[in-house]
C-alpha positions in Angstrom: 0.0 0.0 0.0 2.9 2.3 0.8 5.1 1.2 -2.1 3.9 4.0 -4.3 5.0 6.8 -1.9 8.8 6.7 -2.6 8.3 6.6 -6.3 5.8 9.4 -6.7 4.7 11.4 -3.7 8.1 12.0 -2.0 9.8 13.3 -5.2 6.8 15.6 -5.9 6.9 16.9 -2.3 10.6 17.5 -2.4 10.4 19.3 -5.8 7.7 21.6 -4.3 10.0 22.1 -1.3 12.8 23.2 -3.6 10.5 25.6 -5.4 9.3 27.1 -2.1 12.9 27.4 -0.9 13.8 29.3 -4.1 10.8 31.6 -3.6 11.9 32.4 0.0 15.5 33.1 -1.2 14.2 36.0 -3.3 14.1 38.2 -0.2 16.9 38.8 2.3 14.4 38.5 5.1 13.5 34.9 4.2 16.7 33.8 2.4 18.1 31.9 5.4 14.8 30.0 5.8 14.8 29.2 2.1 18.4 28.0 2.2 17.6 25.7 5.2 14.5 24.3 3.4 16.6 23.6 0.3 19.3 21.8 2.4 16.6 19.7 4.2 15.0 18.7 0.9 18.4 17.8 -0.5 19.2 15.6 2.5 15.8 13.9 2.1 16.5 13.4 -1.6 19.9 11.8 -0.9 18.2 9.5 1.7 15.5 8.6 -0.8 18.1 7.8 -3.5 20.1 5.7 -1.1 17.0 3.8 -0.1 15.8 3.2 -3.6 19.1 1.8 -4.9 20.0 -0.1 -1.8 23.1 2.0 -1.2 22.7 1.9 2.6 24.1 -1.6 2.6 27.5 -0.4 1.1 30.1 0.8 3.7 31.9 2.8 1.0 28.7 4.9 0.4 28.6 5.8 4.1 32.2 6.8 4.0 31.7 9.0 0.9 28.6 10.5 2.5 30.5 11.4 5.7 33.4 12.8 3.8 31.2 14.9 1.6 29.2 16.2 4.5 32.3 17.1 6.4 33.9 18.9 3.5 30.7 20.8 2.8 30.4 21.9 6.4 34.1 23.1 6.5 33.7 25.0 3.2 30.5 26.7 4.4 32.1 27.8 7.6 35.6 28.7 6.4 35.0 30.3 3.0 34.5 34.0 3.4 31.9 35.9 1.5 34.5 37.4 -0.7 35.3 33.9 -2.0 31.7 32.9 -2.5 31.8 33.3 -6.3 34.7 30.8 -6.5 32.8 28.4 -4.3 29.7 28.7 -6.4 31.7 28.0 -9.5 33.2 24.9 -7.9 29.8 23.7 -6.7 28.5 24.1 -10.3 31.5 21.9 -11.4 30.9 19.3 -8.7 27.3 19.1 -9.7 28.2 18.4 -13.3 30.9 15.9 -12.3 28.4 14.1 -10.0 25.9 13.7 -12.9 28.7 12.5 -15.2 30.1 10.0 -12.6 26.7 8.6 -11.9 26.0 7.9 -15.5 29.6 6.6 -16.0 29.0 4.1 -13.2 25.6 3.1 -14.4 26.3 2.7 -18.2 28.3 -0.6 -17.9 25.4 -2.2 -16.0 22.9 -1.4 -18.7 21.6 -4.1 -21.0 23.4 -4.1 -24.4 20.0 -4.0 -26.1 18.8 -0.9 -24.2 16.8 1.6 -26.2 18.8 4.1 -28.2 16.9 7.0 -26.7 17.9 5.9 -23.2 21.6 5.7 -24.3 21.4 9.0 -26.1 20.1 10.7 -22.9 22.8 9.0 -20.8 25.6 10.0 -23.1 24.2 13.6 -23.3 24.3 13.7 -19.5 27.9 12.5 -19.5 28.8 15.1 -22.1 27.2 18.1 -20.4 28.4 17.0 -16.9 32.0 16.7 -18.1 31.9 20.1 -19.9 30.4 21.8 -16.9 33.1 20.4 -14.6 36.1 21.5 -16.6 34.5 24.9 -17.5 33.6 25.6 -13.8 37.1 24.7 -12.7 38.6 27.3 -15.1 36.1 29.8 -13.9 37.0 29.2 -10.3 40.7 29.5 -11.0 40.2 32.8 -12.9 38.1 34.2 -10.1 40.7 33.2 -7.5 43.4 34.9 -9.6 45.4 31.7 -10.4 44.7 32.3 -14.1 44.7 35.6 -15.9 41.3 37.3 -16.2 41.9 38.3 -19.8 40.4 36.0 -22.5 42.7 33.5 -24.1 42.8 33.9 -27.9 44.9 32.3 -30.6 44.8 31.8 -34.3 42.3 29.3 -35.5 40.4 29.3 -32.2 36.9 29.5 -33.6 37.7 26.8 -36.2 39.1 24.5 -33.5 36.0 24.9 -31.3 33.7 24.4 -34.3 35.6 21.2 -35.2 35.4 20.0 -31.6 31.7 20.6 -31.5 31.1 18.8 -34.8 33.3 15.9 -33.6 31.4 15.8 -30.4 28.0 15.4 -32.2 29.5 12.6 -34.2 30.8 10.8 -31.1 27.5 11.3 -29.4 25.8 9.4 -32.2 28.5 6.8 -32.4 28.4 6.2 -28.6 24.6 5.9 -28.8 24.6 3.4 -31.7 27.6 1.3 -30.8 27.3 1.5 -27.0 31.1 1.0 -26.9 33.3 2.1 -23.9 35.9 3.6 -26.3 33.4 6.0 -27.7 32.3 7.0 -24.3 35.8 7.8 -23.1 36.5 9.8 -26.2 33.4 11.9 -25.7 34.3 12.5 -22.1 37.8 13.7 -23.1 36.3 15.9 -25.8 33.8 17.5 -23.5 36.5 18.2 -20.9 38.7 19.9 -23.5 35.8 21.9 -24.9 34.8 23.2 -21.4 38.4 24.3 -20.7 38.7 26.2 -24.0 35.2 27.7 -23.6 35.9 29.2 -20.1 39.5 30.3 -21.0 38.3 32.4 -23.9 35.9 34.5 -21.7 37.2 37.7 -20.1 36.9 38.6 -16.5 34.3 41.2 -17.0 31.9 38.6 -18.4 32.6 36.0 -15.7 29.2 36.5 -13.9 27.5 35.5 -17.1 29.6 32.3 -17.4 28.9 31.4 -13.7 25.1 31.7 -14.4 25.4 29.7 -17.6 27.5 26.9 -15.9 24.9 26.8 -13.1 22.3 26.2 -15.8 24.4 23.4 -17.4 24.8 21.7 -14.0 21.0 21.5 -13.7 20.7 20.3 -17.3 23.2 17.5 -16.6 21.3 16.5 -13.5 18.0 16.5 -15.4 19.4 14.3 -18.2 20.9 11.9 -15.8 17.6 11.7 -14.0 15.8 10.9 -17.2 18.4 8.3 -18.1 18.2 6.6 -14.7 14.4 6.9 -14.5 14.6 9.2 -11.5 11.7 11.7 -11.5 13.2 13.6 -8.6 16.6 14.2 -10.3 14.9 15.0 -13.6 12.5 17.5 -12.0 15.0 19.3 -9.7 17.6 19.3 -12.4 15.2 20.9 -14.8 14.3 23.5 -12.2 18.0 24.4 -11.7 18.6 24.5 -15.5 15.6 26.8 -16.2 16.4 29.1 -13.3 20.1 29.3 -14.3 19.2 30.1 -18.0 16.7 32.8 -16.9 19.4 34.3 -14.7 21.9 34.1 -17.6 19.5 35.9 -19.9 18.9 38.6 -17.3 22.7 39.1 -16.8 23.3 39.3 -20.5 20.5 41.9 -20.9 21.8 43.9 -17.9 25.3 43.9 -19.5 24.0 44.5 -23.1 25.6 41.2 -24.1 24.9 38.3 -26.4 25.5 34.9 -24.8 27.0 33.5 -27.9 29.4 36.4 -28.1 30.3 36.1 -24.5 31.1 32.4 -24.8 33.1 33.1 -28.0 35.3 35.5 -26.1 34.3 38.4 -28.2 31.5 39.9 -26.1 30.1 42.7 -28.1 26.9 44.7 -27.3 23.6 43.0 -28.1 22.2 46.3 -29.2 23.2 50.0 -28.9 20.4 52.2 -27.6 20.6 55.9 -27.2 20.6 55.5 -23.4 23.4 52.9 -23.3 25.8 53.9 -26.1 24.8 57.3 -27.4 25.3 59.5 -24.3 28.7 60.8 -23.1 28.9 59.2 -19.7 32.0 61.2 -18.9 30.3 64.6 -19.4 30.3 66.6 -16.2 27.0 68.0 -15.1 26.0 70.3 -12.3 28.4 72.4 -10.2 32.2 72.6 -10.4 33.8 70.0 -8.3 36.1 70.2 -5.3 39.8 70.3 -5.9 41.0 68.0 -3.1 40.1 65.6 -0.4 40.1 68.3 2.3 36.7 69.4 1.1 35.0 66.0 1.6 33.5 66.9 5.0 32.0 70.1 3.6 30.6 68.2 0.6 28.9 65.7 2.7 27.6 68.3 5.1 26.0 70.3 2.3 24.7 67.3 0.4 21.0 66.4 0.6 21.2 63.1 -1.5 24.1 60.7 -1.3 24.5 57.5 -3.4 26.8 54.7 -2.4 28.3 52.6 -5.2 29.9 49.3 -3.9 32.2 47.1 -5.9 34.4 44.1 -5.7 37.1 46.2 -4.0 34.8 46.6 -1.0 34.7 42.8 -0.8 38.4 42.6 -1.0 38.9 45.1 1.8 36.0 43.7 3.8 34.8 47.3 4.1 31.1 46.6 4.1 30.8 47.4 7.9 32.7 50.7 7.2 30.2 51.5 4.5 27.3 50.8 6.8 28.8 53.1 9.5 29.1 55.9 6.9 25.5 55.4 5.8 24.3 55.5 9.4 26.3 58.7 10.0 24.9 60.4 6.9 21.3 59.4 7.8 21.7 60.6 11.3 22.6 63.9 9.8 19.4 63.9 7.8 20.8 62.9 4.4 18.9 60.7 2.0 21.1 57.7 1.4 20.7 55.0 -1.2 23.0 52.2 -2.6 23.3 51.8 -6.4 24.2 48.2 -7.3 25.4 47.2 -10.8 24.3 43.7 -11.9 27.9 42.5 -12.2 29.4 44.4 -9.2 31.4 41.6 -7.7 32.0 38.2 -9.2 28.5 36.8 -9.3 24.9 38.0 -9.3 23.9 39.3 -5.9 27.4 39.5 -4.5 27.0 43.0 -3.2 23.6 42.3 -1.8 25.0 39.4 0.3 27.9 41.4 1.7 25.7 44.4 2.6 23.0 42.3 4.1 25.6 40.7 6.4 26.1 44.1 8.1 22.4 45.0 8.3 21.9 47.2 5.2 18.2 46.8 4.5 17.1 45.6 1.1 14.9 48.7 0.7 18.1 50.8 0.4 19.6 48.7 -2.4 18.6 49.8 -5.9 19.5 48.0 -9.2 21.1 50.0 -12.0 17.9 50.2 -14.0 16.0 51.8 -11.1 18.7 54.2 -9.9 20.6 55.4 -13.0 18.3 58.3 -13.7 18.9 59.7 -10.2 22.7 60.3 -10.5 22.1 63.6 -12.3 20.2 64.8 -9.2 22.6 63.4 -6.7 24.9 65.8 -4.7 27.6 63.3 -3.8 28.4 59.7 -4.9 30.7 57.6 -2.7 32.2 54.7 -4.7 33.8 52.0 -2.6 36.0 49.5 -4.5 34.0 50.0 -7.8 35.7 50.5 -11.1 34.5 48.7 -14.3 30.8 49.2 -13.4 31.2 53.0 -13.5 33.9 53.4 -16.1 32.8 55.9 -18.8 35.2 54.1 -21.2 32.4 51.5 -21.6 30.4 53.9 -23.6 33.2 55.8 -25.3 35.9 53.3 -26.1 35.5 50.6 -28.8 36.9 47.1 -28.8 37.5 46.7 -25.0 36.1 43.9 -22.8 33.5 46.4 -21.4 32.6 48.2 -24.6 28.8 48.6 -24.8 28.3 47.5 -21.2 25.7 49.7 -19.4 27.3 51.4 -16.5 26.2 53.3 -13.4 26.2 57.0 -14.5 28.3 58.1 -11.6 29.9 60.9 -13.6 26.6 62.8 -13.8 26.6 63.5 -10.0 27.7 66.9 -8.8 30.6 65.4 -6.9 32.2 61.9 -6.7 34.4 60.4 -4.0 36.3 57.3 -5.1 37.6 55.0 -2.3 39.7 52.5 -4.2 43.0 50.8 -3.5 44.7 52.5 -6.4 44.1 53.9 -9.8 44.9 50.6 -11.6 42.3 49.2 -14.0 39.6 46.9 -12.7 39.1 43.3 -13.5 38.5 44.0 -17.2 41.9 45.7 -17.5 40.4 48.9 -18.9 41.7 52.2 -17.4 38.9 54.2 -15.7 38.6 57.6 -17.3 36.3 58.8 -14.5 39.3 59.4 -12.2 40.5 62.3 -14.4 37.2 64.2 -14.2 37.6 67.6 -12.3 34.6 66.9 -10.0 36.1 63.5 -8.8 38.1 63.1 -5.6 40.2 60.0 -5.3 41.1 58.5 -1.9 43.6 55.8 -2.7 44.2 53.1 -0.1 42.5 50.3 1.8 38.8 51.1 1.9 38.6 49.5 5.4 40.7 52.5 6.4 39.8 55.3 4.0 36.0 55.0 4.5 36.1 55.1 8.3 38.4 58.2 8.0 35.7 59.9 5.9 33.1 59.0 8.4 35.2 60.3 11.3 35.9 63.6 9.6 32.3 64.0 8.6 31.0 63.4 12.1 33.5 65.9 13.5 32.3 68.4 11.0 28.7 67.9 12.0 
């Protein structure tokens, strides 16, 4: 009477649980609850899979489960928020590798006369999982700085990748028809090489798009493996991850005015050029003449009515989010209107700045995405940029042929005065020099933001 529950009801309930968890994670107020629900559903899913396939009887499975749980616990507690993009990239890769390994272990046990469609699905899961693993590994190494952020380009690169893609399709069909181990090993090797080359040719400025795309691929690999193994839970949850990741990828491309195919080809050109994104001169100075030096910062902030904070990856590096929160509190205590303008790719993955600022208690109602805040810069008295560079670089709209050409930016230059708290004047992750620093109304405070921002707060509070 109860035999039908593990095969139907439990997978359906767990899939609904994952959906509810995703919904809760849309808001910082319920994100922790959503994350915990997702973790609980995953634990129950693993238990159900162990029960269904009789894995509980295998000592090695318990050992692997214990090691994996311990490693996950250590990573969650020891990896700082600044390294979260690298961890996400690795987890995407591990997800793809897990799907590929499950299929690789299962394929030899299949009947030689198994249906061609089942073999096609299994081989496709093997291919996507292997590609996801190698691509995610390169993405993590680039984010960590072990590999150069600039795109890898060489003569005949496009022709090589096209040839590898065509060869992969041929091997996919051969492996499906012949069901031979040699063909499977060849397609695994080819997928690993393709993933490496695909990630290497993408520049650092477009890495958030790649992370979102690889997240989608990890879900697709899980869905394909679930179909091949006859597991509705893996198929359903994998599809959920794949669709969500692809939607996020599309949103990221739109926010950066990019075409996904161009990003993956290493030549990320604008998807379109609108009057708002490419026709205006972002470097043009509007409003009053700007201060000459940093000594006038307290007076600028004292006289300001509206202040916008622009965070970037440098804030994460300096761990200056608490200093930013203290500055915001001091400004608000003095009666200033304070908002935070967040670029979609500020940081190394979508939502990176939101996570960092939420950690120190900055309310989500103070965080504004680029599309909702860009028109307010022209009416802003002072902008305080902390560790931001590429996301406010006017060169994105004036220079051609750079990694950020055509990328919509926060129109910081339109504010009456700009205070930049960056480590130095070196280019950002894209390698493109920021022309904003030379504007007459911009004050640059070079140094560790964990020290320069508190100093600005101290001088302002003394002035008040």
